[in-house]
C-alpha positions in Angstrom: 69.5 53.8 28.3 66.6 52.3 26.4 68.6 49.1 25.7 69.6 48.8 29.4 65.9 49.0 30.4 65.0 46.3 27.9 67.8 44.1 29.2 66.7 44.6 32.8 63.1 43.8 31.8 64.2 40.6 30.1 66.3 39.6 33.1 63.4 40.2 35.5 61.0 38.2 33.3 63.4 35.3 33.0 63.9 35.3 36.8 60.2 35.3 37.5 59.6 32.5 35.0 62.4 30.4 36.5 61.1 30.9 40.0 57.6 30.1 38.9 58.9 27.0 37.1 60.8 25.8 40.2 57.7 26.4 42.4 55.4 24.5 40.0 57.9 21.7 39.7 58.2 21.4 43.5 54.4 21.5 43.8 54.0 18.7 41.3 56.7 16.7 42.9 55.1 17.1 46.3 51.8 16.0 44.9 53.3 12.9 43.3 55.1 12.0 46.5 51.9 12.5 48.4 50.0 10.3 45.9 52.7 7.7 46.1 52.6 7.7 49.9 48.8 7.4 49.8 49.1 4.4 47.5 51.7 2.8 49.7 49.5 3.2 52.7 46.6 1.7 50.9 48.6 -1.3 49.9 49.9 -1.7 53.4 46.4 -1.3 54.9 45.1 -3.9 52.4 47.8 -6.3 53.4 47.1 -5.7 57.1 43.5 -6.5 56.6 44.4 -9.7 54.8 46.7 -10.7 57.6 44.0 -9.9 60.2 41.5 -12.0 58.3 44.0 -14.9 58.2 44.7 -14.5 61.9 41.0 -14.5 62.8 40.5 -17.7 60.7 43.4 -19.3 62.5 42.0 -18.3 65.9 38.7 -19.8 65.1 40.3 -23.1 64.1 42.4 -23.2 67.3 39.4 -22.5 69.4 37.5 -25.4 67.9 40.5 -27.7 68.3 41.0 -26.8 71.9 37.3 -27.1 72.7 37.2 -30.6 71.2 40.2 -31.6 73.2 38.7 -30.3 76.4 35.4 -32.1 75.8 37.1 -35.3 74.8 39.1 -35.3 78.0 36.0 -34.7 80.0 34.2 -37.6 78.4 37.3 -39.9 78.8 37.9 -39.1 82.4 34.2 -38.6 83.4 35.6 -36.2 86.0 37.3 -32.8 86.2 39.3 -31.2 83.5 42.4 -29.2 83.9 44.7 -27.5 81.4 47.9 -29.4 80.9 51.3 -28.3 79.7 50.5 -29.7 76.3 48.1 -26.8 75.7 50.8 -24.2 76.0 51.8 -24.5 72.3 48.2 -23.5 71.4 47.6 -20.9 74.0 50.5 -18.6 72.8 48.4 -17.8 69.7 45.4 -16.6 71.7 44.8 -13.1 73.0 43.6 -12.2 76.4 40.1 -11.7 75.0 40.1 -15.2 73.6 41.1 -16.7 76.9 38.3 -15.0 78.7 35.7 -15.9 76.1 33.1 -17.7 78.2 30.9 -18.5 75.2 33.1 -21.6 74.5 34.9 -22.4 77.7 36.1 -20.9 80.9 39.7 -21.2 82.0 39.3 -19.7 85.4 40.8 -21.5 88.3 37.3 -22.3 89.7 36.1 -24.0 86.5 36.6 -27.7 86.5 33.6 -29.0 84.6 32.8 -28.6 80.9 29.8 -26.2 80.4 26.6 -27.4 78.9 27.1 -25.0 76.1 30.4 -26.7 75.1 28.6 -30.1 75.1 25.8 -28.7 73.0 28.1 -27.2 70.4 30.2 -30.4 70.3 27.1 -32.5 69.7 25.9 -30.1 67.0 29.3 -30.4 65.2 29.3 -34.2 65.5 25.8 -34.3 64.2 26.8 -32.0 61.2 29.7 -34.3 60.4 27.4 -37.2 60.3 24.9 -35.4 58.0 27.7 -34.3 55.7 29.1 -37.9 55.5 25.6 -39.2 54.6 25.3 -36.5 51.9 28.7 -37.5 50.4 27.7 -41.1 50.3 24.4 -40.3 48.6 26.1 -38.0 46.0 28.6 -40.7 45.1 25.7 -43.1 44.3 23.3 -40.8 42.4 22.0 -37.2 42.7 18.8 -36.7 44.5 17.1 -33.3 44.7 16.5 -34.0 48.4 20.2 -33.7 48.9 20.0 -30.2 47.4 17.1 -29.3 49.7 18.8 -30.7 52.8 21.9 -28.6 52.2 19.8 -25.6 51.5 18.3 -26.0 55.0 21.7 -26.5 56.6 22.9 -23.2 55.0 20.4 -21.3 57.1 22.3 -22.3 60.2 25.8 -22.8 58.8 26.0 -20.2 56.0 29.7 -19.5 56.8 30.7 -23.1 57.2 33.0 -23.9 54.4 32.3 -27.7 54.4 28.5 -27.0 54.0 29.0 -24.2 51.3 31.2 -26.2 48.9 28.9 -29.2 49.2 26.0 -27.0 48.4 27.9 -25.7 45.4 28.4 -29.3 44.3 24.6 -30.0 44.7 23.8 -26.9 42.7 26.0 -28.3 39.8 24.2 -31.7 40.0 20.8 -30.1 40.2 21.5 -27.7 37.3 22.7 -30.6 35.1 19.5 -32.5 35.8 17.2 -29.5 35.3 15.7 -29.0 31.8 14.1 -25.5 32.4 16.9 -23.1 31.4 15.6 -20.3 33.6 15.4 -22.5 36.7 18.8 -23.9 35.8 20.5 -20.5 35.8 18.8 -19.5 39.1 20.3 -22.7 40.7 23.8 -21.9 39.3 23.6 -18.2 40.5 22.5 -19.3 43.9 25.5 -21.6 44.3 27.9 -18.8 43.0 26.4 -16.4 45.5 27.0 -18.6 48.5 30.5 -19.4 47.4 31.5 -15.8 46.9 30.5 -15.0 50.5 33.2 -17.3 51.9 35.5 -17.4 48.9 38.3 -15.7 50.9 38.7 -19.0 52.8 41.4 -21.1 51.2 39.6 -24.3 50.6 40.4 -26.4 47.5 36.9 -27.9 47.2 35.3 -24.5 47.5 37.6 -23.2 44.7 36.9 -26.2 42.5 33.1 -26.1 42.7 33.0 -22.3 42.5 35.0 -22.5 39.3 32.7 -25.2 37.9 29.6 -23.1 38.5 31.4 -20.1 36.9 32.0 -22.2 33.9 28.3 -23.3 33.7 27.1 -19.8 34.0 29.1 -18.9 30.9 26.3 -20.6 28.8 24.1 -17.6 29.6 26.7 -14.8 29.0 27.9 -12.8 26.0 31.2 -13.7 24.4 33.1 -11.0 26.2 31.7 -12.0 29.6 32.3 -15.6 28.8 36.0 -15.0 28.1 36.2 -13.0 31.4 34.6 -15.9 33.3 37.0 -18.3 31.6 39.9 -16.4 33.2 38.2 -16.6 36.6 37.6 -20.3 36.1 41.3 -20.9 35.3 42.5 -18.9 38.2 40.5 -20.8 40.9 41.2 -24.2 39.4 44.9 -23.3 39.5 44.6 -22.2 43.2 42.9 -25.4 44.0 45.6 -27.4 42.3 48.3 -25.6 44.4 46.6 -27.0 47.5 45.6 -30.4 46.0 48.1 -31.3 43.3 47.0 -34.9 43.2 43.4 -34.2 42.6 42.8 -35.7 39.1 39.4 -33.9 38.7 41.3 -30.6 38.9 43.8 -31.6 36.2 40.9 -32.8 34.0 39.0 -29.4 34.5 42.2 -27.5 33.7 42.7 -29.6 30.6 39.1 -28.9 29.4 39.8 -25.2 29.8 43.0 -25.3 27.9 41.5 -27.5 25.1 38.7 -25.0 24.6 41.1 -22.0 24.5 43.4 -23.9 22.1 40.4 -24.5 19.8 39.6 -20.8 19.5 40.2 -19.3 16.0 43.1 -16.9 15.7 40.6 -14.0 15.4 38.9 -15.0 18.6 42.2 -15.2 20.4 43.3 -11.8 19.2 40.0 -10.3 20.4 40.4 -12.0 23.8 44.0 -10.9 24.3 43.0 -7.3 23.3 40.1 -7.3 25.9 42.0 -9.1 28.7 45.8 -8.7 29.0 46.0 -11.8 31.3 44.2 -14.0 28.8 46.2 -17.3 28.7 47.7 -18.4 25.4 47.7 -22.2 25.6 48.2 -25.0 23.1 46.8 -28.5 22.6 50.1 -29.9 24.0 49.4 -28.3 27.3 45.8 -29.5 27.4 47.1 -33.0 26.5 49.5 -32.9 29.5 46.6 -32.1 31.8 44.5 -34.9 30.6 47.4 -37.4 30.7 48.1 -36.3 34.3 44.5 -36.8 35.3 44.6 -40.3 33.8 47.8 -41.2 35.5 46.3 -40.1 38.9 43.4 -42.4 38.4 40.8 -40.6 36.2 40.8 -43.1 33.3 37.1 -42.4 32.5 35.8 -42.4 28.9 35.6 -38.6 29.1 39.3 -38.2 29.8 40.3 -40.7 27.2 38.0 -39.0 24.7 39.7 -35.7 25.3 43.1 -37.2 25.1 42.2 -38.5 21.6 40.8 -35.1 20.6 44.2 -33.5 21.6 46.0 -36.1 19.5 43.8 -35.4 16.5 44.4 -31.7 16.9 48.2 -32.4 17.0 47.8 -34.6 13.9 48.9 -37.7 15.8 46.1 -39.9 14.4 47.6 -43.3 15.3 47.7 -42.4 19.1 44.2 -41.0 18.8 42.9 -44.2 17.2 44.3 -46.3 20.1 42.5 -44.2 22.8 39.3 -44.1 20.8 39.2 -47.8 20.6 39.6 -48.0 24.3 36.6 -45.7 24.7 34.5 -47.8 22.4 35.3 -51.0 24.2 34.0 -49.7 27.5 30.4 -50.7 28.4 27.5 -48.1 28.0 25.9 -47.7 31.4 24.4 -44.2 31.3 23.1 -41.7 28.8 26.3 -39.7 29.1 28.3 -42.9 28.2 26.1 -43.2 25.1 27.0 -39.6 24.1 30.7 -40.2 24.6 30.5 -43.5 22.7 28.8 -41.8 19.7 31.3 -39.0 19.5 34.2 -41.4 19.8 32.8 -43.5 16.9 32.7 -40.4 14.7 36.2 -39.3 15.6 37.5 -42.8 15.0 36.1 -42.7 11.4 37.9 -39.4 10.8 41.1 -40.6 12.4 41.3 -43.8 10.3 40.4 -41.9 7.2 43.5 -39.7 7.5 45.8 -42.7 7.9 44.5 -44.6 5.0 43.4 -43.9 1.5 39.7 -43.9 0.6 39.8 -47.2 -1.4 41.3 -49.0 1.6 38.9 -47.7 4.2 36.3 -50.5 4.0 38.9 -53.2 4.0 40.7 -51.6 6.9 37.5 -51.3 9.0 36.6 -54.9 8.3 40.1 -56.1 9.3 40.5 -53.8 12.3 36.9 -53.3 13.2 36.0 -51.9 16.6 32.7 -52.4 18.4 30.4 -49.5 17.7 31.9 -48.4 14.4 29.7 -48.6 11.4 31.5 -50.1 8.4 30.8 -47.5 5.8 32.9 -45.3 3.5 32.6 -41.8 4.8 33.3 -38.7 2.6 36.3 -36.6 3.3 34.2 -33.6 4.1 33.5 -35.2 7.6 36.7 -33.6 8.8 36.4 -30.8 11.3 36.0 -27.4 9.7 39.0 -25.1 10.4 37.0 -22.0 10.0 34.8 -20.6 7.2 36.3 -17.2 7.7 39.8 -18.5 7.2 38.9 -20.3 4.0 36.9 -17.3 2.7 39.9 -15.0 3.3 42.3 -17.4 1.6 40.1 -17.8 -1.5 39.3 -14.0 -1.6 43.0 -13.1 -1.7 43.9 -15.9 -4.1 41.0 -15.1 -6.6 41.3 -11.3 -6.0 45.0 -11.4 -7.0 44.2 -13.1 -10.3 41.5 -10.6 -11.1 43.8 -7.7 -10.1 46.6 -9.1 -12.3 44.2 -9.6 -15.2 42.8 -6.0 -15.0 46.0 -4.1 -14.1 48.7 -6.0 -16.0 47.3 -8.6 -18.5 44.7 -6.4 -20.2 47.0 -3.4 -20.7 49.5 -5.8 -22.2 47.1 -7.0 -25.0 48.2 -4.4 -27.6 51.7 -5.8 -27.4 50.4 -9.0 -29.1 49.7 -7.1 -32.3 53.2 -5.6 -32.5 55.3 -8.5 -31.3 53.8 -11.9 -30.3 57.2 -13.2 -29.1 57.5 -10.3 -26.6 53.9 -10.7 -25.6 54.5 -14.4 -24.8 57.6 -13.5 -22.9 55.8 -10.9 -20.8 52.9 -13.3 -20.2 55.1 -16.0 -18.9 56.9 -13.6 -16.6 53.5 -12.3 -15.3 52.3 -15.8 -14.4 55.6 -16.9 -12.8 55.6 -13.8 -10.7 52.0 -14.4 -9.6 52.9 -18.0 -8.7 55.2 -16.5 -6.0 52.1 -15.0 -4.4 50.3 -18.4 -4.4 53.3 -19.9 -2.6 53.4 -17.0 -0.1 49.7 -17.4 0.7 50.2 -21.1 1.5 53.0 -20.2 3.9 51.0 -17.4 5.5 48.1 -19.8 6.1 50.3 -22.5 7.6 50.7 -25.0 4.8 54.2 -26.5 4.7 55.5 -27.6 1.3 58.2 -30.3 1.3 60.1 -31.0 -1.9 62.6 -33.8 -2.4 64.4 -35.5 -5.2 65.8 -33.8 -8.3 65.7 -30.0 -9.0 63.8 -28.7 -12.1 65.7 -26.6 -14.5 63.5 -23.6 -15.7 65.4 -23.4 -18.9 64.6 -26.9 -20.1 61.9 -28.0 -22.5 60.3 -30.7 -20.5 57.2 -32.8 -19.9 56.0 -33.1 -16.3 53.8 -36.0 -15.3 52.1 -36.1 -11.8 49.5 -38.2 -10.0 46.2 -36.4 -9.6 45.3 -37.1 -5.9 42.7 -34.3 -5.6 41.1 -31.6 -7.7 43.3 -28.9 -6.0 46.7 -30.5 -6.5 47.6 -27.6 -8.9 47.1 -25.1 -6.0 50.1 -26.6 -4.1 52.2 -27.2 -7.2 53.0 -23.5 -7.6 54.8 -23.5 -4.2 56.6 -26.8 -5.1 57.8 -25.3 -8.4 59.2 -22.3 -6.6 61.3 -24.6 -4.3 62.2 -27.0 -7.1 63.6 -24.2 -9.4 65.7 -22.5 -6.7 68.0 -20.6 -6.8 66.2 -19.4 -9.9 63.1 -17.3 -9.1 60.2 -16.6 -11.4 61.9 -18.0 -14.4 60.1 -21.3 -15.2 57.4 -21.4 -17.9 55.0 -24.0 -16.6 51.9 -24.7 -18.6 49.1 -27.2 -17.8 47.2 -29.6 -20.0 43.7 -29.1 -18.7 40.0 -30.0 -19.4 38.4 -27.6 -21.9 35.6 -26.3 -19.5 38.2 -24.8 -17.2 39.0 -22.0 -19.7 35.5 -20.6 -19.1 36.1 -19.7 -15.5 36.1 -15.9 -15.2 39.5 -14.6 -14.2 41.7 -17.7 -13.8 40.4 -19.3 -17.1 41.1 -16.1 -19.0 44.6 -15.7 -17.5 45.5 -19.3 -18.4 44.3 -18.8 -21.9 46.6 -15.7 -22.2 49.5 -17.8 -20.9 49.3 -20.6 -23.4 47.8 -23.3 -21.3 46.6 -26.3 -23.3 42.9 -27.4 -23.2 41.7 -30.8 -24.3 38.1 -32.0 -25.0 38.8 -35.8 -24.7 38.0 -36.2 -28.4 41.4 -37.3 -29.7 41.1 -36.0 -33.3 40.4 -32.5 -32.0 42.8 -32.7 -29.1 45.6 -33.9 -31.4 45.2 -30.9 -33.6 45.2 -28.5 -30.6 48.3 -30.1 -29.1 50.1 -30.1 -32.4 49.4 -26.4 -33.0 50.5 -25.4 -29.5 53.7 -27.5 -29.6 54.7 -26.1 -33.0 54.0 -22.6 -31.7 56.3 -23.1 -28.7 59.0 -24.6 -30.8 58.8 -21.7 -33.3 59.1 -19.2 -30.5 62.0 -21.1 -29.1 60.3 -20.7 -25.7 61.5 -23.7 -23.7 58.5 -24.4 -21.5 57.5 -27.1 -19.0 54.2 -28.9 -19.9 52.4 -30.6 -17.0 50.0 -33.4 -17.8 47.9 -35.5 -15.4 48.0 -39.0 -17.1 45.2 -40.3 -14.8 42.8 -37.8 -16.4 40.9 -37.1 -13.2 41.4 -37.0 -9.4 41.3 -40.1 -7.1 37.7 -40.6 -5.8 35.6 -43.6 -5.1 34.0 -43.4 -8.5 37.2 -43.0 -10.4 38.8 -45.8 -8.4 36.0 -48.2 -9.4 36.5 -47.3 -13.1 40.2 -47.8 -12.8 39.8 -51.2 -11.1 37.4 -52.3 -13.9 40.0 -51.2 -16.5 42.7 -53.2 -14.6 40.5 -56.3 -14.4 39.7 -56.1 -18.1 43.4 -55.7 -19.2 44.8 -58.0 -16.5 46.6 -55.2 -14.6 47.2 -54.8 -10.9 44.7 -52.7 -9.0 46.0 -49.5 -7.4 45.0 -48.0 -4.1 46.9 -44.7 -4.2 46.7 -43.9 -7.9 44.6 -44.6 -11.0 45.8 -46.4 -14.1 47.2 -43.7 -16.4 45.9 -42.9 -19.9 49.0 -43.0 -22.1 47.9 -41.6 -25.5 48.3 -37.9 -24.7 51.6 -38.4 -22.9 53.2 -40.4 -25.7 52.0 -37.9 -28.3 53.6 -34.9 -26.4 56.9 -36.7 -25.9 57.1 -38.0 -29.5 56.2 -34.6 -31.0 58.9 -32.8 -29.0 61.4 -35.6 -29.7 60.9 -35.3 -33.4 61.4 -31.6 -33.2 64.6 -32.1 -31.1 63.0 -30.0 -28.5 62.7 -32.3 -25.4 65.4 -32.0 -22.7 63.9 -34.1 -20.0 60.8 -35.7 -18.5 60.0 -35.1 -14.8 58.0 -37.5 -12.8 56.3 -35.7 -9.9 54.6 -37.5 -7.0 52.3 -35.5 -4.6 51.2 -36.9 -1.2 49.2 -35.5 1.7 50.4 -37.0 5.1 47.5 -35.5 7.2 44.4 -34.0 5.7 43.5 -34.4 2.0 41.5 -31.5 0.5 39.4 -33.2 -2.1 37.9 -30.2 -3.9 37.8 -26.4 -4.1 35.0 -26.5 -1.5 37.5 -27.7 1.1 39.7 -24.7 0.4 36.7 -22.4 0.8 35.9 -23.9 4.1 39.4 -23.4 5.3 40.3 -27.1 5.3 43.9 -26.7 4.3 46.4 -29.5 4.9 49.3 -28.9 7.3 51.8 -30.5 5.0 52.0 -31.4 1.3 55.0 -33.5 0.0 56.4 -33.6 -3.5 59.0 -36.0 -4.8 60.7 -35.3 -8.2 62.5 -37.6 -10.5 64.3 -36.3 -13.6 64.6 -38.6 -16.6 66.8 -37.1 -19.3 65.6 -37.2 -22.9 68.3 -39.6 -23.9 66.9 -42.2 -21.5 63.4 -41.9 -22.9 62.0 -44.5 -25.4 61.6 -43.3 -28.9 58.5 -45.2 -30.0 54.9 -44.7 -29.2 54.3 -48.2 -27.8 57.4 -48.2 -25.6 56.5 -44.8 -24.3 53.1 -46.1 -23.2 54.7 -49.0 -21.4 57.3 -46.7 -19.8 54.5 -44.6 -18.3 52.7 -47.7 -17.0 55.9 -48.8 -15.3 56.4 -45.4 -13.8 52.9 -45.6 -12.3 53.5 -49.0 -10.9 56.6 -47.7 -9.2 54.7 -44.6 -8.1 52.1 -46.8 -6.4 54.8 -48.5 -4.3 56.4 -45.1 -3.5 53.1 -43.8 -2.2 52.4 -46.9 -0.2 55.7 -46.5 1.6 55.0 -42.8 2.1 51.7 -43.3 3.8 53.4 -45.7 6.2 56.3 -43.4 7.0 54.6 -40.1 6.3 57.6 -38.9 4.3 59.5 -39.8 1.2 62.8 -41.6 1.6 65.0 -38.9 0.0 66.3 -35.8 1.6 63.9 -32.7 1.7 65.3 -29.4 0.4 65.1 -26.5 2.8 63.3 -23.4 1.8 66.3 -21.0 1.6 64.8 -17.9 0.1 61.9 -16.2 1.7 62.5 -12.6 0.5 60.9 -13.1 -2.9 57.8 -14.6 -1.3 57.5 -11.6 1.1 57.9 -9.1 -1.7 55.3 -11.0 -3.8 52.9 -11.1 -0.9 53.1 -7.4 -0.3 52.9 -6.4 -4.0 49.9 -8.7 -4.9 48.0 -7.9 -1.7 48.2 -4.2 -2.4 47.3 -4.7 -6.0 44.3 -6.8 -5.0 43.1 -4.1 -2.5 43.5 -1.4 -5.1 41.5 -3.4 -7.7 38.7 -4.0 -5.2 38.6 -0.3 -4.2 38.5 0.9 -7.8 35.8 -1.6 -8.8 33.7 0.0 -6.0 34.3 3.7 -6.5 35.6 4.2 -10.1 33.0 4.1 -12.9 35.9 4.3 -15.4 37.6 1.3 -14.0 34.3 -0.5 -13.8 33.8 0.1 -17.6 37.4 -1.1 -18.2 36.7 -4.4 -16.3 33.3 -4.8 -18.1 34.7 -4.4 -21.6 37.5 -6.9 -21.1 35.3 -9.4 -19.3 32.8 -9.3 -22.2 35.6 -9.7 -24.7 37.0 -12.8 -23.0 33.5 -14.3 -22.4 32.9 -13.9 -26.2 36.3 -15.5 -27.0 35.6 -18.4 -24.6 32.2 -19.2 -26.1 32.6 -18.4 -29.8 36.2 -19.5 -30.3 38.6 -22.2 -29.0 40.2 -19.7 -26.7 42.6 -16.7 -26.7 45.6 -19.0 -27.0 44.4 -20.3 -30.3 43.8 -16.7 -31.4 47.3 -15.8 -30.3 48.8 -18.6 -32.3 46.9 -17.8 -35.4 48.0 -14.2 -35.3 51.6 -15.2 -34.7 51.8 -17.2 -37.9 50.4 -14.2 -39.9 52.6 -11.8 -38.1 55.7 -14.0 -38.7 54.9 -14.2 -42.4 54.4 -10.5 -42.7 57.5 -9.8 -40.6 59.7 -12.1 -42.7 58.4 -10.5 -46.0 59.1 -7.0 -44.6 62.6 -8.2 -43.4 63.4 -9.7 -46.8 62.3 -6.6 -48.7 
């Protein structure tokens, strides 16, 4: 009995809950349907109001047309006026109320003469047309504040007349451009916007255009968020005007200006704008260029339009086309202050555009031979190029440098005890660490939009080789890591590249210490000392049987105006050709490296690398910090087997000089065609770069966090930093210490093995 009662209670409860659920569901559904119905009615009501407004506008136009025809017929006949059959096509649009409206005319059977009111209105309209034509003629010549005042007076009587309002908006723009007081200037702009917004529902292209222009001017006084919002409004009204007047070149020019400014926003600014405004346009320099070219084709070939066409070409890295348009701008006469500003800006842009297409040593000669009126014949520094964003460069350098510090503290320092137990294993782990980090450097370049193109011969990571490369800039090494990754494919993180560098570089905290630990060679340019250092390092690598790749820059320094002058003096003194794209190589170090490895039977090949920058040339580390990264970097590789190399010191020197002569010709052709003649290898493996980017980025973040919050990690970093600072200043470097310990360890190890 008890169980039955429980079952009944449960059944009743379930039934009640089910009924309640159904009731609630039906209630919610009914509310949703009611809300949906209300929304539909609101939409329909809004549409009806819009149609009503359009109908009223149409009625007003038809009234005025009919009135003019009646008055015209009255004046032509100078007698009575009757409605003809030709008016029936108009009358069908008018309501009974319209027909009986005596304010404009009377269509009653007894009315045969035009009323005095009709004549008065007609005369007023004709007089207004005359005034507006006079204003247009005056504006076309030169702006006069009296024009603004005259339109301001007209607005009191014709505040809803579209023709008056848009002309007043134009006058507000001209007046604001001439006004120097910023407070007065903004009041003028806001006044024009206010009058436009009152009649903005009227579909008039001139009204839309000048309203958009005033909205753009008002952006100078707004916050970034409001300015972005105004930009969207500007674009919408210019687009509406273009739909009605597709052949108006001014509208195409204005739309091009908008797209150009949006395309120039940094990626962070674009992300913020898209987040704030879902309808924010994502446009490119190509779209802006199309607008400017359309404006020019329709007749707007003003210096302003040509200047912006050249700016778009520069942004697209099409410098030859940009140069042509800039020359046209500079050849135009200077008639106004605005022309002077355009002329000055075009002159600066032309300097930059020419600089990209030609090497620094050829700039003066190029400007003299291809001079353009208004361009000063001077050699401008490469730092004149437009900054691509300090934030971008800071982020790149922070990730790059932070990854080195993180690798030093997390991996390299804990690996130090291994040196005392087994120098060969320590060297093997050190080489592996550096080659894995090089993947991160290559990944960073790809993330930041730098494309690396490699052509020619592949590099075998298992060969003992000497690599020679021209030294175009101080940061060539930064792009070489990515080239080595592609050149060694399908092998990944297996090469053992070591640079021959200037001695002061080893003192740089972080990178200098890591390079010391990885066996980089440092020279002082005192041959007796350098020969000893090179000999010890080469013997050490041979003894370890670690087949490495040694990179040397035979030019000794990067290509600059100063180094070019020294190279030319050397060429004149020794009756050698003067180079424009390279410097004459120093042959002593190269010949010694090759001869030493040949004598040890430890040289497999020599690789001749050529680096070239087709667009922007980052001359120093400061360019990287400023975010001035090139879009493309090209490498060409030529492998020369050891059997084809000369065996004597003098012939090796001549061989290198001949290679540099050929390299000069190769680079000359490259800067004409913007590519090397051989096929470029595709980048077939991205997965290692993605893994490296994730690993080293996380490691960098962890190191930064621990350096901030962990006293123990701070102490760890301080101890090892002080250790390497002391090594750098009181010894010849960690690598020399490593080699000294290796010979002692080897002697002890052999004795223990023999015993």
